[in-house]
KOLGU-547978 format. One line per field, with one value per residue (C-alpha): residue in three letters; x, y, z. Coordinates in Angstrom, 3 decimals. Example, Ala and Ser with C-alpha at 12.3 -4.5 7.8 and 13.67 -1.06 7.14 Angstrom:
% KOLGU-547978
resn <- [ALA:SER]
east <- [12.300:13.670]
north <- [-4.500:-1.060]
up <- [7.800:7.140]
END
This chain:
% KOLGU-547978
resn <- [UNK:UNK:UNK:UNK:UNK:UNK:UNK:UNK:UNK:UNK:UNK:UNK:UNK:UNK:UNK:UNK:UNK:UNK:UNK:UNK:UNK:UNK:UNK:UNK:UNK:UNK:UNK:UNK:UNK:UNK:UNK:UNK:UNK:UNK:UNK:UNK:UNK:UNK:UNK:UNK:UNK:UNK:UNK:UNK:UNK:UNK:UNK:UNK:UNK:UNK:UNK:UNK:UNK:UNK:UNK:UNK:UNK:UNK:UNK:UNK:UNK:UNK:UNK:UNK:UNK:UNK:UNK:UNK:UNK:UNK:UNK:UNK:UNK:UNK:UNK:UNK:UNK:UNK:UNK:UNK:UNK:UNK:UNK:UNK:UNK:UNK:UNK:UNK:UNK:UNK:UNK:UNK:UNK:UNK:UNK:UNK:UNK:UNK:UNK:UNK:UNK:UNK:UNK:UNK:UNK:UNK:UNK:UNK:UNK:UNK:UNK:UNK:UNK:UNK:UNK:UNK:UNK:UNK:UNK:UNK:UNK:UNK:UNK:UNK:UNK:UNK:UNK:UNK:UNK:UNK:UNK:UNK:UNK:UNK:UNK:UNK:UNK:UNK:UNK:UNK:UNK:UNK:UNK:UNK:UNK:UNK:UNK:UNK:UNK:UNK:UNK:UNK:UNK:UNK:UNK:UNK:UNK:UNK:UNK:UNK:UNK:UNK:UNK:UNK:UNK:UNK:UNK:UNK:UNK:UNK:UNK:UNK:UNK:UNK:UNK:UNK:UNK:UNK:UNK:UNK:UNK:UNK:UNK:UNK:UNK:UNK:UNK:UNK:UNK:UNK:UNK:UNK:UNK:UNK:UNK:UNK:UNK:UNK:UNK:UNK:UNK:UNK:UNK:UNK:UNK:UNK:UNK:UNK:UNK:UNK:UNK:UNK:UNK:UNK:UNK:UNK:UNK:UNK:UNK:UNK:UNK:UNK:UNK:UNK:UNK:UNK:UNK:UNK:UNK:UNK:UNK:UNK:UNK:UNK:UNK:UNK:UNK:UNK:UNK:UNK:UNK:UNK:UNK:UNK:UNK:UNK:UNK:UNK:UNK:UNK:UNK:UNK:UNK:UNK:UNK:UNK:UNK:UNK:UNK:UNK:UNK:UNK:UNK:UNK:UNK:UNK:UNK:UNK:UNK:UNK:UNK:UNK:UNK:UNK:UNK:UNK:UNK:UNK:UNK:UNK:UNK:UNK:UNK:UNK:UNK:UNK:UNK:UNK:UNK:UNK:UNK:UNK:UNK:UNK:UNK:UNK:UNK:UNK:UNK:UNK:UNK:UNK:UNK:UNK:UNK:UNK:UNK:UNK:UNK:UNK:UNK:UNK:UNK:UNK:UNK:UNK:UNK:UNK:UNK:UNK:UNK:UNK:UNK:UNK:UNK:UNK:UNK:UNK:UNK:UNK:UNK:UNK:UNK:UNK:UNK:UNK:UNK]
east <- [29.579:29.085:25.523:24.784:22.693:21.655:21.141:18.852:19.161:16.863:17.964:17.053:19.049:20.358:24.092:24.633:22.803:24.136:27.581:26.157:24.018:26.876:29.322:26.997:26.692:30.502:30.451:28.050:29.267:27.913:29.154:26.557:27.444:26.196:24.874:22.586:22.060:19.222:19.482:16.002:17.176:19.288:20.615:23.103:26.509:25.066:27.165:30.352:29.616:28.936:32.187:34.109:32.831:33.749:36.777:35.108:31.855:31.904:29.714:28.690:26.404:25.061:21.872:20.583:17.009:14.925:12.823:9.979:9.501:10.831:8.686:10.048:13.583:13.021:11.544:14.560:16.716:14.605:14.839:18.631:19.302:21.307:20.612:17.635:18.180:17.320:17.631:16.118:17.694:16.461:19.299:18.356:18.371:21.248:21.687:23.323:26.294:24.516:21.408:22.124:23.654:20.599:18.202:19.955:19.893:16.112:15.783:17.827:15.569:12.301:13.020:9.459:9.743:9.752:10.068:12.149:11.890:13.005:12.490:14.115:15.206:13.261:15.461:13.356:15.617:12.647:11.211:7.877:6.753:5.214:6.266:2.812:3.247:6.655:5.214:2.392:4.916:6.876:3.721:2.859:6.438:6.276:2.767:4.104:5.373:1.750:0.491:3.460:2.659:6.118:9.418:13.045:14.647:14.127:12.861:9.055:7.255:4.155:1.345:0.328:-3.446:-3.294:-0.573:-2.725:-5.763:-3.705:-2.140:-5.675:-6.312:-3.153:-1.750:1.610:4.366:6.990:9.863:11.116:14.747:14.397:12.959:14.908:13.308:13.986:12.680:12.953:9.918:7.725:6.582:9.351:6.819:6.238:6.996:6.031:2.951:4.333:0.907:0.488:1.585:1.744:2.460:3.630:5.780:2.680:0.855:3.803:3.518:-0.253:0.454:2.899:0.530:-2.453:-0.508:0.289:3.948:5.203:7.145:9.534:9.855:13.170:12.550:15.820:16.552:18.681:18.040:18.137:15.117:15.599:12.691:13.790:12.597:12.472:10.229:8.261:4.962:5.326:5.518:3.058:4.666:2.504:0.757:-1.113:-4.493:-3.853:-0.713:-2.461:-5.358:-2.994:-1.189:-4.481:-5.674:-2.409:-3.159:-6.516:-5.380:-3.363:-6.216:-8.842:-6.663:-6.806:-10.244:-8.441:-6.768:-9.963:-11.239:-14.265:-17.007:-15.239:-12.201:-14.322:-16.184:-12.881:-11.505:-14.802:-14.955:-11.403:-12.305:-15.413:-13.216:-10.765:-13.531:-14.963:-11.562:-11.188:-14.695:-13.900:-10.737:-12.582:-15.229:-12.561:-11.160:-14.596:-14.872:-18.401:-19.443:-16.497:-16.961:-20.573:-19.495:-16.998:-19.527:-21.919:-19.245:-18.452:-22.129:-22.768:-20.011:-20.940:-24.050:-23.149:-24.849:-21.982:-21.834:-25.626:-25.807:-23.571:-25.667:-28.901:-27.498:-26.618:-30.021:-32.229:-30.057:-27.881:-24.369:-25.274:-26.773:-23.656:-21.469:-23.683:-23.553:-19.796:-19.456:-21.703:-19.826:-16.513:-17.559:-18.657:-15.334]
north <- [-30.623:-31.916:-32.174:-32.346:-29.308:-28.034:-24.278:-23.030:-19.419:-18.236:-14.994:-12.659:-9.545:-8.980:-9.139:-6.081:-7.732:-11.245:-10.367:-9.479:-12.608:-15.001:-13.419:-14.408:-17.957:-18.188:-17.003:-19.659:-21.420:-24.638:-24.921:-26.137:-29.142:-27.513:-24.147:-24.198:-20.825:-20.922:-17.963:-17.202:-15.632:-12.726:-10.254:-8.533:-9.823:-12.417:-15.251:-13.196:-12.561:-16.254:-17.283:-15.250:-17.603:-20.934:-21.354:-19.857:-21.850:-25.625:-27.426:-24.268:-25.135:-22.668:-23.465:-21.109:-21.170:-18.897:-16.505:-18.571:-17.040:-17.529:-20.604:-22.418:-21.472:-22.822:-26.025:-26.444:-26.186:-28.767:-31.193:-30.858:-30.839:-33.858:-33.715:-34.082:-30.799:-27.882:-24.193:-21.413:-17.985:-15.154:-13.345:-9.966:-11.228:-12.297:-14.871:-14.193:-16.531:-19.036:-19.605:-23.118:-24.329:-23.209:-24.801:-28.173:-27.945:-27.470:-30.615:-32.550:-31.369:-32.170:-35.092:-35.243:-31.741:-31.173:-27.356:-25.034:-21.271:-18.309:-14.659:-12.040:-8.412:-5.992:-3.472:-1.011:0.627:2.038:3.972:2.601:0.916:2.838:2.064:0.551:-1.792:-2.932:-3.496:-5.618:-7.750:-8.294:-9.290:-11.863:-13.123:-13.627:-15.109:-18.672:-18.435:-18.132:-21.303:-23.650:-26.901:-26.915:-25.089:-25.800:-22.410:-20.498:-23.547:-23.720:-26.862:-26.147:-28.626:-28.452:-28.179:-25.197:-23.612:-23.964:-22.306:-19.324:-19.076:-18.898:-16.061:-14.301:-14.196:-15.768:-14.530:-16.863:-15.526:-17.954:-17.046:-18.402:-21.766:-25.017:-28.348:-31.936:-33.867:-37.149:-35.967:-34.934:-36.160:-35.840:-34.549:-31.210:-28.226:-24.559:-23.754:-22.107:-20.793:-18.452:-14.862:-13.993:-15.909:-19.326:-19.604:-19.143:-21.752:-24.139:-23.857:-24.447:-27.590:-28.839:-28.139:-29.696:-32.948:-32.844:-31.776:-30.559:-27.278:-25.506:-21.746:-20.346:-17.159:-15.577:-13.447:-15.345:-13.322:-9.729:-9.117:-6.095:-4.130:-2.169:-0.898:-4.285:-5.882:-2.705:-4.538:-5.429:-1.838:0.975:3.057:1.692:5.021:4.877:3.217:1.213:-0.337:-1.140:-2.704:-4.775:-6.000:-6.947:-8.853:-10.805:-12.087:-13.570:-17.023:-17.606:-16.495:-18.482:-21.605:-21.554:-23.129:-26.363:-26.451:-26.177:-29.271:-27.966:-25.333:-22.907:-22.839:-22.442:-19.521:-17.924:-18.109:-17.012:-13.987:-13.026:-13.428:-11.285:-8.547:-8.867:-8.641:-5.607:-3.856:-4.557:-3.188:-0.032:0.622:0.107:2.500:5.121:4.590:5.178:1.595:1.163:-1.834:-3.846:-2.570:-3.766:-7.337:-7.400:-5.932:-8.728:-11.377:-9.925:-9.783:-13.378:-14.620:-12.399:-10.145:-6.885:-3.541:-1.539:-3.748:-3.855:-0.048:-0.016:-2.714:-0.850:2.262:0.198:-1.488:1.589:4.349:2.403:3.265:6.867:7.336:5.882:8.299:11.223:10.314:9.909:13.424:14.891:13.121:14.167:17.843:17.762:16.162]
up <- [4.348:0.799:-0.517:-4.266:-5.237:-8.654:-9.001:-11.786:-12.967:-15.781:-17.402:-20.224:-21.192:-17.660:-18.240:-16.039:-13.124:-13.656:-12.282:-8.866:-8.895:-9.784:-7.322:-4.494:-5.863:-5.729:-2.100:-0.777:2.373:0.819:-2.748:-5.261:-7.415:-10.615:-11.724:-14.766:-16.436:-18.951:-21.325:-22.661:-25.919:-24.640:-27.197:-24.866:-23.678:-21.274:-22.736:-22.386:-18.686:-18.029:-19.730:-17.119:-14.400:-16.026:-13.752:-10.683:-10.507:-10.201:-12.728:-14.594:-17.520:-20.071:-22.010:-24.700:-25.999:-28.184:-26.116:-24.613:-21.188:-17.681:-16.928:-19.960:-18.896:-15.376:-16.798:-19.089:-15.984:-14.139:-17.055:-17.197:-13.437:-12.269:-8.542:-6.191:-4.347:-6.622:-5.785:-7.904:-8.300:-10.523:-12.265:-10.780:-7.171:-4.946:-2.192:1.131:1.726:4.018:1.871:0.579:3.845:5.848:3.346:3.547:7.341:7.175:5.051:7.628:10.476:8.661:6.365:4.957:3.472:-0.304:-0.366:1.797:1.437:3.516:4.334:2.099:2.063:-0.165:-1.953:-3.943:-6.520:-8.441:-5.479:-6.654:-3.432:-0.572:2.997:3.536:0.546:1.821:5.292:3.852:1.953:5.160:7.038:4.345:4.483:8.273:8.329:8.049:11.634:12.801:11.124:11.578:13.401:15.001:14.848:15.610:16.194:12.899:10.971:10.765:9.568:7.468:6.933:3.239:3.675:6.035:3.910:0.778:2.389:3.530:0.077:-1.333:1.104:-0.182:3.344:2.491:0.187:-1.287:-3.408:-6.103:-5.393:-1.838:-2.957:-2.648:-3.626:-2.669:-5.668:-3.766:-1.774:-4.717:-8.144:-10.744:-13.292:-11.533:-13.778:-14.106:-16.196:-19.343:-20.398:-17.431:-18.200:-14.491:-11.288:-12.552:-9.405:-7.223:-9.278:-8.847:-5.054:-5.202:-7.214:-4.567:-1.692:-3.457:-3.757:-0.023:-0.195:3.207:3.416:5.739:6.194:7.464:9.422:8.376:5.322:2.818:-0.337:-1.520:-3.734:-5.996:-7.413:-10.478:-13.845:-15.583:-12.962:-12.322:-12.834:-9.164:-7.958:-7.357:-10.096:-12.937:-12.964:-16.237:-16.122:-19.275:-17.795:-14.540:-16.446:-18.582:-15.468:-13.845:-16.911:-16.937:-13.425:-14.481:-15.680:-12.495:-10.238:-12.150:-12.099:-8.297:-8.584:-9.522:-6.117:-4.050:-2.274:-0.329:-0.551:1.790:-0.463:-3.598:-1.968:-1.051:-4.600:-6.181:-3.864:-4.864:-8.541:-8.078:-6.563:-9.457:-12.083:-10.282:-10.333:-14.058:-14.683:-12.712:-14.720:-18.003:-16.710:-16.019:-19.516:-21.023:-22.320:-21.036:-23.145:-21.853:-18.299:-18.270:-19.088:-16.233:-13.779:-14.809:-14.227:-10.821:-9.824:-10.880:-8.630:-5.697:-5.805:-4.069:-3.800:-5.342:-8.421:-8.643:-8.818:-11.880:-13.573:-12.821:-14.498:-17.563:-17.589:-17.269:-18.745:-21.180:-22.292:-23.116:-19.666:-18.087:-20.054:-19.040:-15.344:-15.570:-16.964:-14.284:-11.482:-13.028:-13.143:-9.508:-8.550]
END
């Protein structure tokens, strides 16, 4: 079977991981027509590694850019891609040999589909994820099978509106390295938001669903997703409070942008509740860091979105006892603990 597919691989200083990634591209049962590697300003021997594959990978193209972020690198790949079918692969992940063949089969079964994605294997090399966290990821991965309007064996057809609502509820997980697009079934102007510091891939999917793009989930693992030191923001091992707070703040723009994808009051309430929870968590971390002035502002934001007793208690302490009173209570509670 010959189907023209463009593969886009963004990379940055991952020469040691790129070999594993490219070896699995070579071993695909359906050979891609071109492989575009967008180097986001690497300072290691990335270019040297890529040069080794010039005679092994059909249509290999290397694009270098100054460091501008993964979203910009993916967009550069989209702009330069020659074909309608586009598969994404992060340079630290690897495909199983049948990934592209299975994705194209899904497009042939459901010809209205614009996005196909699949299950994936989680390989935690950092030992940062608990068994419970891994289980939750697997449950979110499999959730698509519960909401599909029809299925043909392992291929599940997903109606965009229902998919969007469950994405807003954070019930579904989609890994970028499992995503394959058919640009004939979507606007050609769709790109990743380069201003989002976290979750531009999630935002991209919201954008597709909001414009009524149908999707297909393949209930078979096609990708090995590695969790390691350089993507450790995704693990439980961000032990220091400052790092956890920084990670949480980075998710804000993506979470707040979800309001743009709501089309009724129920969806707005859902997103506002999630934002209230997020603001409350940020306030609690600032509290623990002794940054009471900042914590108060976040508690107020949380309370405005969703008045709750727990948040109200904190605000009452600030109102009647002030910052000094809050500090005093914190010390007392800390001593008792």
